[in-house]
N, C-alpha and C positions, 0 to 999 in steps of 0.2 A: 536343482529345484528352481532357482532363479531363472536359468536359461529356459526351462520348460514353460514358465509363466510368460516370459518374453516371446517365445515362439507361439504360444497359444494366442496371445493378444495380437500378434502380427497376423496370424492366419485368420482370426476373426475379422480384423480390419479389411484384409484382402477379400474375404467372403462378402462382407457388407458392401464393398465397392463393386464387386462383381454382380451382386443382386441388383444394386441400383442401376448399373449400366444395362443389365438385361431388361429390367422393367422399362427403362427409357427407350431401348431398341424396339421392344414390343409395341410401345405407344406409337413410335414412328411408323412401324409396319402397318398398324391398324389405321393410322391416318392415311397412308398411301392406298390401302385397300378400299376405304370409304371413298376416296377421291376417284380411284380407277373404276369402281362399280357404280358410280353416280348415284349413290344412295341418298336418302333424305338429308337435307342440310343439318338437321338437328343432331345426326349421328356424329358430325364433326366434333361436337362438344365432348363426347366421351373420351377419346384418346387425348384431346387437348387438355381436358380437365385433369386427367391422370398424370400427364406430363407436367402440367403446372403445379400440381400437388407435390409431385416428386421433387421438382426443382425448388419449390418454396421450403419444403422440409429440409432439403440439403443446405439451402442458404441460411436457414434459421436454426441450424444445429446448435443445441444448447451446450454452453460451456459450464461445467460444474466444478465446484470446489469439493474435493473428496474430504480433505481435512487440512489442518495447518498446525504448526508447532512454533512455540516461542521459547527462546533460551532463558533460563533462570541462572545467572552467573553464580559462581561459587561465593559463599559468604565471606571468604577471606578477602575478596575484592571490594567489599562494601566500603563506601566513603561517606561517613556522616558529614553534615554541613560544617560543624565545628572543626573536624579534622581537615576538611578541604581548605577552610579559611586559614588554618594554621600552616598547612602545607604551602599555600600561596605565599605566605610571609617568609617561610624558611628556605625555599628553593633558590632565592637569590637573583632571579632574572627579572623580577618586577620591582618597580619603585613604589613608594608609598601611595602615590595617586592611583596607580593601577590596582593595587590591592584594595584600596578603599572603594574604587569603582566596582570591582567584581564582588566585593562584600555586599554592597547595596543591591546589586542586581540579583545575586543568589538569594538573599534574605527576602526580597520582594517577589520572587518568582513562584513561590508555592511549592518548592522542592523539599522533599522529606529527607530522612537520614538513612535511607536504605538503597540509594543508587550505587552504581558500580563504576569503577575505573579499571582499565587494563593494567596488568602488572608493570608495564614500562612507565606509566605515568605516576606510579606510586613511589618511584625512586627519587632521591634527591642528589643531583638534579634529575628531572625526567629525561628519558631517552626516547628517541623516535627514529631508530635505525630501520633499515629495510628488514632485517632479521626480526626485529620487534614486531613490525607490522605483519609479517608472514605468520609469526607465532600467534598473534592476536586473531588472525583470520582462521587458523586451525582451531583455536579455542572457541570461536563463535560458530563456525559452520558445522563441525563434525558432531557435537552433541545435539544440535538442533535437528540435523538431518537423520541422525540415528533414531531420535524420538519420532520423527515424521514417518519413517519407514516402518518402525515397530507399531506405531499407532494405526496406520492404514493397512498394513499387511502387503503393501506393494513393494516388490524387490527393486533395488537400484537398476538391475538389468532390464526392467520393464519400462524405464523412463526413456522417452524418445527425444525430449527437449529439456534443456537446462538453461535458465536465464538467471544471471546473478547481477544485482545492482549494488554498487558501492561507489560513492561519489569521489572520494579523495585518494584512493589507493589503486593503482593499475600496474601490477607486477607482470613479469614474463617468466614462466608461463602465466596465463591469466588466472583469475580467481575461479572461473568456471572450469578451467583445465585442472586446477588443484583438486576441485571436488570430484570431477569425472575420474581422475587418476586414483583418488583415495577409495572410491567405491567401484572401481573397475567397470565403469559403465560401458555399454556396447559400442562397437566401432562406428556405428552410424548415428550416434546421439548428436543432436544439434545443440551446440553450446554457444551462448552469447553473453557478452559482458557489457553492462551499461555503466557509464561513469559520468561524473560532473552534473548530475540531474537533480541532486538534492532530495528533499523529503517527499517529492511526488514520484520518485523513480519506481516505487513499488507498483503503482498503477500502470506505469509504462511497461514494466515487466510482465504484468498480467496481459496487457494488450499484445505484446510481442508473442507471448506464449499462446494466446488465443489464435493469432494468425498462423502460427506453426501447426496447431492442432487442426485447424480448419482446412489448411492447404496440403497437409500430409496425412492422408487417411490412415496410414500405418502407424502414425504417432498417436498413441492412445493416452499417454500420460506426459505431463510437463510439470517441472518443478520450478518455482520462482523463489529465489533466496534474496532477502533484503537485509543489509547490514551496513554499518559504518565503522571503518577502522579508525578509532578515536586517536590512536597514537600519532598518525600523520596529520591529524587536524589540530593538534595542540599548537598554540601560539605563545611564544615566550618573549614578546616585545611589549611596547608601551602604547600602541595605537588602540584607543578605546573602541573604535569601530571593528577591530579584529578580536577583541577580548571576549565578546559575547559567546562565542562557541565554547570557550573554556568553561563558562558558567552553566551552560544548558546541556551540552551533549554528553551522553553516558553510554556505557556498553550495552548492547542488545543485538538480537538477531532473530529473524523469522524465516520460515520456509513453508510454502503452500503448494499442495499437490492438486493440479487441475486435470480434467479429463473431459472427453466427449462421450464417454461410454461407461456404463455401469452405475452403481448406486452412489449418489453424492449427498453431501450435507447441505450445500447451498447451490443455487442456480444463479448464474450471472444475468441479472435483469437489465443492467445498463452500464455502459462504459463511455464516459465523455471526457475529452481532453481539449483544453483551451490554452493558448499561449499568446504572449505579447512580446515575443522576442524581437520583432521588427522595431519596436519602440525603444529608442536609445535610453530613456530614463528607466524603463523596465529592465533592459539588458544590463544596466549598471547598478541595479538595486542590490545585487549580491554577487561578489566576484572574488576570486583568489588571486592575490598578487603579493608583492614585497613591500615592506614599509621603508622608511627612510634609512634604516640601518641594515637593509637587505634581508630581514627576517620575513619568511613567507607566512601568510595567514589569510583567512577568509574575511572579507570586509562586508559588513552590513551597511548599505548605503543610507544616507540621510533621508532620501526621498522614498524609502521602502514602504512606509505606511500608506502614503497616497497611492502608489502604484499597486500595492497589495489590494487596496479597496477597489480600484478600477478593474483589476484583473478578476477579482471575485465577482464583481457586478456583471461583467461580460460572461463569465462562466455560468453564473446562475441563470442568466437568460436562456442560454443554450440547454442547460441541464433541465431547467424548469419545464420547458416545452415537452421533454420526454417523460419526466417522472411525476409531474403534478397531475392529480386527477382533474377531470373536466370541470367539476363543480368549483374547484379552487381557481382554475384558470378563468372561469366565467366570473367568479366573485372579484377577482383581481382586475379584470378588464372593466367591469362595471364601476369599481372603485376609482379607477383611473379616469373614466369618462365623467364621473361626478366631480372629481377634482378639477378637470379641465373646464367643465361647464360652470363651476362655481366662481363667483366674483371675489371670494375671499382668498387671499394669498397666504393666510396663516395656517391653513390646514396642512397637516403632515402628509408627505407623499406615501401612499400605501405600498405595502410589500406583500408578496405571496407568503402564505403560511406553509413553510416547508415541513412542518410537523405532519401535514396531510400527505406528504410524499414519501416519508420513511418513518419507521417505528423506532429506529435506533440510529445513533450518530457517532461517528469516529472522526475527530477533528485534528488538525495539525497540533502537535504537542510543543508549543513554543512558549510555555510559561502561563501561569494563571491569568495575568492581566490580558494577554493577547487572546487566550481561549475565551475568556468572558466577553471581551469586546466582539469577537467573531460570532460567538453564540448568540449574543443579544442582537447583532446585526441580522442573524438568520431567524430571529424570533423564538429562540430556544430558551427553555428554563434550565435551572441548575440540574434537574434530573437528566435532561437530554445531554447536558455538558459533563455529566458526572464521570463517564468513562475516560474522557480526555483529561479532566482535572486530576483524577485519581491515578491514572497511568503516569502523568508527569510527576506527581507527588512521589510515587513508588519507584519509578524507573528513570525519570528524567526524559530528555529528548533523545530518542533512539533513531532519529531520522525516519526513513520510510518504514521501518519495522514497527514504529509506534502504533500505526493503525491496526496492526494485528494484535498487539498487546491490549489494545482497547476492546477489540472483538472478544479476546480471551476473557477480559474483565466482565463483559456483558454475559458471556456464557457461564462464567463462574458464579455469577449472581443469579443464574437461572432465568434470565429475562427474555432470551430469544426463543420464541415458540414457532411451531410450524406455521408457515404463511407470513411471518414477519419479514420486513425488509430492513436491511442495514446499509446505511450510506457511509462510505469511507471517502473522505476528502483530503487530498494531499496537495500542498503548494510548495514548489521548489524554485531553484534559481532559474533565471531566464527572462522574465518570470513565467511560470506555467502553473495552471490549476488543473488537477485531474481527479476524476471521481469514479468510484465503483459503487454500484448498487446491487447487493446480494439479496436473494429471497431464500429464506430457510425452507428447505424441502421437507425435512423430517427431523424429529427430535430423537436422537439415539437414546437407548436406555441408560440410566445413570450408572456410571462406572467408577464411582468413588473419587479418590484424589486425582486420578489421571485426567479427569475432565477439567480440573482446576488449572492445569498447565502451570504457567509461571506464577500464578496466584496461590499456589499451594502454601499452606501454613500462614497466610496473611489476609485472605479475602474477608475473613470475619471481622477484620479491623476497619474495613472500608464500607461506606465513605467516611473519611475523617472530616472533622469540622474545622480544625486548625490547619490551614494550608498556606 
């Protein structure tokens, strides 16, 4: 059955390509006929318009999101805040200053008592072997993809491209190969592995999948998997710049199915990527290295806040041109002109109202203080920041997959309606800022608990007031 679906989709793609080439050939023949017969000049417009329409439709082929899935880890992996803090004191690799530092960070972060750690980090002392990391990858990928294929009805054999992003773990065979082997994907499936790109890698994965779908007509479906193998990211030293990942990062995984054909849930309205990698301070804002004792960890640089702001400002300029409505662009330009013409230097510099550009927002899950600061900088209220705040409270920072948990939250709350737009913003090491803007195409009929995804059994508790 799976092979029948794959063959059907392949034949449909070939037929679509053949029809497009046929129409283009007919347009060229018509153009040559008009030229040879010396007909009225206006007749040139007919084949030219048809060819232009065909090319523009091919160039603007819509990329759609069929559906997505997010992992809800097993409850036995839950790590309440009190348990985590006790764990940090008992494992023996941290001194008193390190434990006190992590305690303050965790308690101020807005994280709740329902986040998850992989089995390897629940041991005393924690283990981070290659086998532990591979086991964690299996635990993340397979349940998430099983749910995605069951939810969409698309068989693994129909997938023509697979993009996996995970920053810290790069085994051989690759993570993409592990998945393709597990699901016996077809021999011509295009597998790609992205590493070292941080929380913005999910958007990069969608961009790569989009390129594969547009350049390979026979590839009708692409899967983008986002996860972080927390086992290899654990730091057991005393450098406070490296201890932050222990405080924030938790277990999670997402998988999204993209296509250029068939019925979709969301249409990709915009994809924008901005980086400041050429800037030395930006490049060193976050990096993985060894401390003085030879223990490897990820360092958050002291200048990261300033570089973060500069990057976001540059990104919003590029993104705003594409997604802000004309009335908001005009209002912003007029406000700038008034500021420059005014003799008063005390007036605040205006900023665009990004609430006019999107109906819903998914922000980097980096803790309540940072989410609030970023949201306020974008002019958002607590309701617009709710998905990010509650996702961090419930699941912690799950790197690139956090954006999909936030979209799942919005869907579980029933807030995303047909015609609404959702802006997913990811910021990762480099530094780089990447955005996806999705437009909801249709609202599927209510299908009970399945629609709640990872928020099953807990969505009624949110939003919480004590974070």
